[in-house]
C-alpha positions as CSV (number, residue, x, y, z in Angstrom):
1,M,-34.7,-74.4,91.5
2,T,-32.2,-77.7,91.6
3,S,-28.6,-76.6,89.7
4,K,-29.7,-79.6,87.1
5,Q,-32.1,-76.6,85.6
6,R,-31.1,-74.8,82.1
7,V,-31.8,-71.1,82.3
8,V,-30.7,-69.1,79.2
9,V,-30.3,-65.6,79.9
10,I,-30.3,-63.5,76.7
11,G,-29.0,-59.9,76.6
12,G,-25.7,-59.8,78.7
13,G,-26.7,-56.1,80.0
14,L,-26.9,-55.0,83.1
15,A,-30.7,-57.2,83.6
16,G,-29.2,-59.8,82.3
17,L,-25.4,-60.3,84.1
18,R,-27.7,-59.2,87.0
19,L,-29.7,-62.1,87.2
20,A,-27.0,-64.5,85.8
21,A,-24.9,-63.7,89.1
22,R,-27.9,-64.0,91.2
23,L,-29.0,-67.6,90.1
24,A,-24.6,-68.6,90.0
25,G,-24.4,-72.1,92.1
26,G,-28.3,-72.6,92.2
27,A,-28.0,-73.4,88.0
28,A,-26.9,-74.2,85.0
29,V,-27.1,-70.2,83.6
30,T,-25.7,-69.3,79.9
31,V,-25.7,-65.8,78.9
32,L,-26.2,-65.0,74.9
33,G,-24.5,-61.1,74.6
34,E,-24.7,-59.7,71.6
35,E,-22.0,-57.5,71.7
36,Q,-18.1,-58.1,71.1
37,H,-17.6,-56.0,73.8
38,V,-16.7,-57.0,77.8
39,P,-20.1,-55.9,79.0
40,Y,-20.8,-52.5,80.1
41,N,-22.8,-49.4,82.5
42,R,-24.7,-48.1,79.7
43,V,-25.6,-44.8,81.8
44,L,-21.9,-44.6,81.7
45,L,-21.4,-44.3,78.4
46,A,-21.7,-40.0,77.7
47,E,-18.8,-39.7,80.7
48,V,-16.3,-42.0,78.2
49,L,-17.7,-40.1,75.3
50,A,-16.7,-36.7,77.5
51,G,-13.0,-38.4,78.4
52,R,-13.3,-38.1,81.9
53,Y,-13.4,-41.8,81.8
54,A,-12.1,-44.9,80.4
55,P,-13.6,-47.3,78.5
56,E,-12.7,-50.2,80.8
57,V,-14.2,-47.8,83.6
58,A,-17.5,-48.8,82.3
59,A,-16.9,-52.1,82.4
60,L,-19.4,-55.3,84.6
61,P,-18.3,-57.7,86.2
62,E,-19.1,-60.4,83.4
63,A,-20.9,-63.6,84.4
64,G,-17.6,-65.8,83.9
65,P,-17.7,-68.7,81.9
66,A,-22.2,-68.5,82.2
67,L,-20.9,-65.5,79.3
68,R,-21.1,-66.1,75.9
69,R,-19.8,-62.8,74.3
70,G,-20.3,-62.1,70.7
71,V,-23.4,-64.9,70.4
72,R,-27.0,-63.6,68.6
73,A,-30.3,-65.5,69.3
74,V,-32.2,-65.8,66.1
75,R,-35.2,-68.2,67.0
76,I,-36.6,-69.0,69.7
77,D,-38.4,-72.3,69.3
78,R,-41.3,-72.7,72.0
79,A,-42.3,-76.7,71.2
80,D,-38.8,-77.6,72.5
81,R,-37.6,-75.4,74.6
82,T,-34.7,-74.5,72.9
83,V,-33.2,-71.1,71.4
84,H,-31.2,-70.9,67.8
85,C,-28.0,-68.8,67.6
86,D,-26.8,-66.3,64.4
87,D,-23.3,-69.4,65.2
88,G,-25.9,-72.6,64.3
89,A,-26.1,-73.4,68.4
90,A,-29.1,-74.5,69.7
91,L,-29.2,-74.3,73.1
92,A,-32.0,-75.9,75.4
93,Y,-33.5,-74.6,78.4
94,D,-36.3,-74.9,81.3
95,T,-36.4,-71.3,82.0
96,L,-35.6,-68.4,79.7
97,V,-35.0,-65.4,80.2
98,L,-35.4,-62.0,77.6
99,A,-33.3,-59.0,79.0
100,T,-32.6,-57.6,75.7
101,G,-32.8,-54.3,75.9
102,S,-34.1,-51.6,74.3
103,N,-32.5,-50.1,70.7
104,P,-32.7,-46.3,69.4
105,V,-34.8,-45.0,67.4
106,L,-33.9,-44.0,63.7
107,P,-36.4,-40.8,62.7
108,P,-37.9,-40.6,59.5
109,L,-35.0,-38.1,58.1
110,R,-34.4,-38.1,54.6
111,G,-31.1,-38.4,53.7
112,L,-30.7,-40.7,56.5
113,F,-30.8,-43.9,54.1
114,E,-29.8,-44.9,51.0
115,P,-33.5,-46.9,48.9
116,E,-33.3,-50.0,50.5
117,G,-30.5,-49.4,52.2
118,R,-29.5,-49.3,55.9
119,E,-26.5,-48.5,56.3
120,L,-26.1,-44.3,58.2
121,P,-23.8,-42.4,56.3
122,D,-20.4,-40.9,57.3
123,G,-21.0,-38.7,60.2
124,V,-24.1,-40.4,61.4
125,H,-24.4,-41.7,64.8
126,A,-26.7,-43.2,67.3
127,F,-25.9,-42.8,70.7
128,R,-26.4,-46.2,72.3
129,T,-23.4,-48.9,72.4
130,M,-20.0,-48.9,73.4
131,D,-19.9,-49.2,69.1
132,D,-21.4,-45.6,68.9
133,C,-19.4,-44.7,71.6
134,L,-15.9,-45.3,71.2
135,A,-17.6,-44.1,66.8
136,L,-18.1,-41.1,68.5
137,S,-15.6,-40.6,70.6
138,E,-13.0,-41.3,67.2
139,A,-14.7,-38.7,65.4
140,V,-15.1,-36.1,68.1
141,R,-12.1,-33.4,67.6
142,P,-11.6,-29.9,69.0
143,G,-14.2,-27.5,66.0
144,V,-15.9,-30.0,65.0
145,R,-19.3,-29.4,63.9
146,A,-21.9,-31.1,65.8
147,V,-25.7,-31.4,66.1
148,V,-27.8,-33.5,68.6
149,I,-31.2,-34.3,67.5
150,G,-33.2,-34.8,70.1
151,G,-33.8,-32.7,73.5
152,G,-34.1,-35.6,75.9
153,L,-31.4,-37.1,79.4
154,L,-29.8,-38.9,76.3
155,G,-29.5,-35.8,73.7
156,V,-28.7,-33.8,76.4
157,S,-26.5,-36.1,77.9
158,A,-24.7,-36.3,74.5
159,A,-24.4,-33.3,73.4
160,R,-22.8,-32.1,77.0
161,A,-20.0,-34.6,76.4
162,L,-19.1,-33.3,73.1
163,A,-19.2,-30.2,74.3
164,A,-16.2,-31.1,76.9
165,R,-14.5,-32.7,73.7
166,G,-13.8,-28.9,71.7
167,A,-17.1,-29.5,69.6
168,Q,-18.9,-26.4,68.5
169,V,-22.6,-28.0,69.7
170,V,-26.2,-28.0,67.9
171,L,-28.8,-28.9,70.2
172,A,-32.1,-29.3,68.1
173,Q,-35.5,-30.3,70.4
174,Q,-38.4,-31.2,68.9
175,S,-40.2,-29.8,71.5
176,E,-41.7,-26.2,73.8
177,R,-39.1,-27.6,76.4
178,L,-35.6,-29.7,76.8
179,M,-36.0,-32.7,78.9
180,E,-39.8,-32.3,78.6
181,R,-40.9,-36.1,80.5
182,Q,-38.6,-35.0,83.4
183,L,-38.6,-31.0,83.8
184,N,-40.7,-28.2,84.5
185,A,-40.7,-25.1,82.4
186,D,-38.2,-23.4,84.9
187,A,-36.0,-26.4,85.3
188,S,-36.1,-27.0,81.8
189,A,-34.9,-22.9,81.4
190,L,-32.1,-23.4,84.2
191,L,-30.8,-26.4,81.9
192,A,-30.9,-24.5,79.1
193,T,-28.9,-21.8,80.4
194,H,-26.3,-23.8,82.1
195,L,-25.9,-25.5,78.9
196,T,-25.6,-22.5,76.6
197,D,-23.3,-21.1,79.1
198,L,-20.8,-24.8,78.0
199,G,-21.3,-23.3,74.3
200,I,-24.5,-25.2,73.1
201,E,-26.8,-23.9,71.1
202,I,-30.0,-24.8,71.3
203,H,-32.9,-24.5,68.8
204,T,-35.8,-25.8,70.3
205,E,-39.8,-26.4,68.7
206,C,-37.6,-26.7,65.9
207,R,-38.3,-30.3,63.6
208,V,-35.9,-31.9,62.1
209,R,-37.1,-32.9,58.0
210,G,-33.9,-34.2,57.0
211,L,-29.7,-35.0,56.0
212,S,-28.0,-33.3,53.3
213,V,-25.1,-36.2,52.8
214,S,-22.2,-35.8,50.1
215,A,-22.4,-38.1,47.1
216,A,-20.4,-41.5,47.3
217,A,-17.3,-41.0,44.8
218,P,-16.8,-43.5,42.7
219,R,-15.9,-46.7,44.0
220,P,-16.3,-49.7,45.3
221,T,-14.9,-49.0,49.6
222,A,-16.8,-44.7,48.8
223,R,-18.9,-43.9,51.1
224,R,-22.6,-41.1,51.8
225,K,-20.8,-38.7,53.7
226,V,-22.7,-36.2,56.2
227,T,-23.0,-32.1,55.1
228,G,-25.8,-31.0,57.2
229,V,-29.4,-30.9,59.4
230,E,-32.4,-29.5,56.5
231,L,-35.1,-28.3,58.7
232,A,-38.7,-27.8,58.0
233,D,-38.0,-23.7,58.5
234,G,-35.8,-24.4,55.8
235,Y,-32.9,-23.5,57.9
236,R,-29.8,-26.1,57.5
237,L,-27.4,-26.5,60.1
238,D,-24.0,-27.0,59.0
239,A,-22.6,-30.0,60.3
240,D,-19.2,-32.8,60.7
241,L,-21.7,-35.1,63.4
242,V,-24.3,-36.0,64.0
243,V,-25.7,-38.2,67.1
244,L,-29.8,-39.3,66.8
245,A,-30.3,-39.0,70.4
246,C,-34.8,-39.6,69.4
247,G,-35.0,-41.8,71.9
248,V,-35.0,-46.2,72.5
249,R,-37.9,-48.8,71.4
250,P,-37.9,-52.0,73.2
251,R,-36.3,-55.3,72.1
252,T,-39.2,-57.3,70.8
253,G,-38.9,-58.9,67.4
254,L,-38.0,-62.5,69.1
255,A,-40.6,-62.2,71.6
256,Q,-43.0,-61.5,68.8
257,A,-42.0,-63.7,66.2
258,A,-42.3,-66.6,68.9
259,G,-46.0,-65.5,69.8
260,L,-45.4,-63.4,73.3
261,D,-48.0,-61.4,74.3
262,V,-46.1,-57.8,72.8
263,R,-47.5,-54.5,72.8
264,K,-44.9,-51.5,73.2
265,G,-42.8,-54.1,75.2
266,V,-42.8,-58.1,76.3
267,V,-46.4,-58.1,78.8
268,V,-44.9,-59.1,82.5
269,D,-46.4,-60.1,85.2
270,D,-45.7,-59.4,88.6
271,R,-43.5,-62.7,88.5
272,L,-42.4,-61.1,85.4
273,R,-43.4,-64.0,83.3
274,T,-44.6,-63.7,79.8
275,S,-47.9,-65.2,78.0
276,D,-45.3,-67.9,78.4
277,P,-45.3,-69.3,81.3
278,R,-41.4,-70.9,80.9
279,I,-40.0,-67.7,80.1
280,H,-39.9,-64.8,81.6
281,A,-38.3,-60.9,80.5
282,I,-36.5,-57.8,82.1
283,G,-35.2,-54.9,81.7
284,D,-35.8,-51.9,79.0
285,C,-37.7,-54.9,77.0
286,A,-40.4,-55.4,79.5
287,E,-43.6,-54.5,79.8
288,H,-45.1,-54.4,83.8
289,A,-48.3,-52.8,84.5
290,G,-48.3,-50.9,80.7
291,Q,-45.2,-49.7,82.0
292,V,-41.7,-50.1,80.2
293,Y,-38.7,-48.5,83.1
294,G,-35.9,-48.0,80.7
295,L,-33.7,-47.6,83.1
296,A,-31.1,-48.9,85.2
297,G,-33.2,-48.9,88.5
298,A,-35.6,-51.2,87.4
299,A,-34.0,-53.4,85.2
300,L,-32.2,-54.2,88.7
301,E,-34.1,-54.4,90.7
302,Q,-36.5,-57.1,88.2
303,A,-33.7,-58.5,88.6
304,E,-33.5,-59.5,91.6
305,V,-36.7,-60.6,92.1
306,L,-36.6,-62.7,89.5
307,A,-33.6,-64.6,91.1
308,E,-36.0,-64.5,94.0
309,V,-38.7,-66.5,91.5
310,L,-35.9,-68.6,89.8
311,S,-35.0,-70.0,92.9
312,G,-38.5,-71.0,94.7
313,A,-39.4,-67.7,96.9
314,D,-42.8,-65.8,96.7
315,A,-41.7,-62.9,95.5
316,A,-43.4,-59.8,93.3
317,Y,-42.4,-57.4,90.8
318,T,-45.2,-54.2,92.1
319,G,-43.0,-51.4,90.5
320,T,-40.2,-49.5,90.5
321,R,-39.9,-45.9,92.1
322,A,-37.5,-44.6,89.7
323,L,-34.9,-41.4,90.1
324,T,-33.7,-40.1,87.3
325,R,-30.3,-39.1,87.7
326,L,-28.1,-36.8,85.7
327,T,-24.6,-35.3,86.6
328,L,-22.7,-33.0,83.9
329,T,-19.5,-32.3,85.6
330,T,-17.6,-29.0,83.9
331,T,-14.3,-28.4,83.1
332,A,-12.2,-26.6,86.0
333,G,-12.0,-22.9,85.5
334,G,-14.7,-22.9,81.9
335,A,-18.3,-21.4,82.2
336,G,-20.0,-22.6,84.9
337,T,-17.6,-24.5,86.8
338,G,-18.3,-26.4,89.0
339,P,-21.2,-30.0,89.7
340,F,-24.9,-29.6,88.3
341,D,-26.7,-31.9,88.8
342,L,-29.8,-33.1,87.8
343,A,-32.3,-35.4,89.2
344,C,-36.1,-36.1,89.2
345,F,-38.2,-38.6,91.0
346,G,-42.2,-39.6,91.2
347,E,-45.0,-37.8,90.4
348,T,-43.6,-33.9,89.3
349,T,-46.9,-32.2,87.7
350,P,-49.5,-31.8,91.1
351,R,-53.6,-33.0,90.9
352,P,-55.7,-30.6,92.3
353,G,-55.4,-30.5,96.2
354,D,-50.9,-31.1,95.8
355,D,-48.9,-29.3,97.8
356,V,-46.2,-27.1,95.3
357,V,-42.7,-26.4,97.5
358,R,-39.9,-24.2,95.8
359,F,-36.6,-22.9,96.2
360,A,-34.7,-21.3,93.2
361,D,-31.4,-19.7,94.0
362,A,-30.8,-17.3,90.9
363,T,-27.2,-16.7,91.8
364,R,-26.6,-20.2,92.4
365,R,-27.9,-21.9,89.7
366,T,-30.0,-24.3,92.1
367,Y,-33.7,-25.4,91.6
368,R,-35.8,-27.7,94.3
369,T,-39.3,-28.5,93.6
370,V,-41.4,-30.7,95.2
371,V,-45.0,-32.3,95.4
372,L,-46.4,-33.6,98.1
373,R,-50.1,-35.4,98.6
374,D,-51.5,-35.3,102.8
375,D,-47.6,-34.5,103.6
376,R,-45.8,-37.5,101.3
377,L,-43.2,-36.6,99.5
378,V,-44.6,-37.6,95.7
379,G,-41.8,-36.5,93.0
380,G,-39.5,-33.7,92.2
381,V,-37.8,-31.9,90.6
382,L,-34.0,-30.5,92.0
383,L,-30.9,-29.2,90.0
384,G,-27.6,-27.3,90.9
385,E,-25.6,-28.6,93.8
386,L,-27.5,-31.8,94.8
387,S,-26.0,-32.8,98.4
388,T,-29.2,-33.3,99.4
389,V,-30.5,-35.4,97.0
390,G,-29.9,-38.7,98.6
391,A,-31.5,-37.4,101.8
392,V,-34.5,-36.6,99.2
393,A,-34.7,-40.3,97.6
394,R,-34.7,-41.8,101.1
395,T,-37.8,-40.2,102.3
396,W,-40.1,-39.8,98.6
397,E,-38.7,-43.9,98.7
398,G,-39.7,-45.2,102.4
399,D,-43.8,-42.7,101.6
400,E,-42.6,-41.0,105.1
401,A,-43.9,-37.4,106.0
402,P,-40.3,-35.4,105.8
403,L,-39.4,-33.4,108.9
404,D,-38.9,-30.8,107.7
405,L,-38.0,-29.4,104.6
406,F,-36.8,-26.8,104.4
407,H,-33.8,-28.3,105.8
408,L,-34.0,-31.2,103.9
409,L,-34.2,-29.2,100.2
410,T,-31.3,-27.1,101.0
411,D,-27.2,-27.3,101.1
412,D,-26.9,-25.8,104.2
413,G,-29.8,-26.8,106.0
414,G,-31.3,-23.2,106.2
415,H,-27.8,-21.6,107.5
């Protein structure tokens, strides 16, 4: 790549900024960041909401003059190789990179929106952006009744953060257990026990039907206000705050409008090219080999590979072996005092012929189960105090046969 080549990156998150940093000096890079905030690490939003980190702790290194904050790309003209922005600017590119991320899924709940409206009632929040996090931080206070809808990784993180701020939290999950995509029944039960000890009320197999919302007063500035959550069985949960943690969906609108191949995400090949070879996609919006990862590790790995590709190297992206990690730090002296870590990786459901090794300690509330195939680690779930998670992850990523599995999975090496 020559310094004259123009690279436009749409998206100022982890993937877009990592790519810009790797290309610095080798190309004329412009990054379009839709949010006004300094770029931040979305993974740390729950820690900010819990009050353990100030917002500036989550900040990412900026891309210097390459980053244009508060600018939204509205149209891609592939024929002219130009990106049109909401501020009227038209940026020409030689290479365009879509790092547009994902949007929160807003479920079709009765009362969520007014007819023809798209404004959430007061007290109802998604939990995806720094603005969401700051709005929740301003609204939460001790004793506030908060209902979190969704018991996946995001919902568990939000519920734990709100409880840390003194809210009375109810976690409503439609399926039969928490974090069903990552955890088996035993691990999910242990997680539920931990959250219950922190005062969080958990409802599983619980379908939310709608919201109870107070009518706006007849004033121009008045807004509707949430008062409760209605369940399909007729039960009603009082609520001052409602957090929608129902998953995310890749942001593909720009790509679709430009005529690119889009399925679940923007389809890319091993060189992270879309159906237009001058346009690439990375991060949460990209679909590679039928998979949309939605994880920070995959976004960063894709950015690294694409930087090599655009610099002329014979590089290829072959997928990410992703490890999901969640640390639920508890307040000293409270119920469940001490760190409660969760890590899951690879294939957690065994195939016929696989070996499963499980360690559980009810007193210490630790649980470790790993799946082995031909003496190689292919996946596992670990909960509790995870001082060994790094060694386990390295063994799995290196596709190695563990020399001493018992030592690898126990904090004390069996002593």
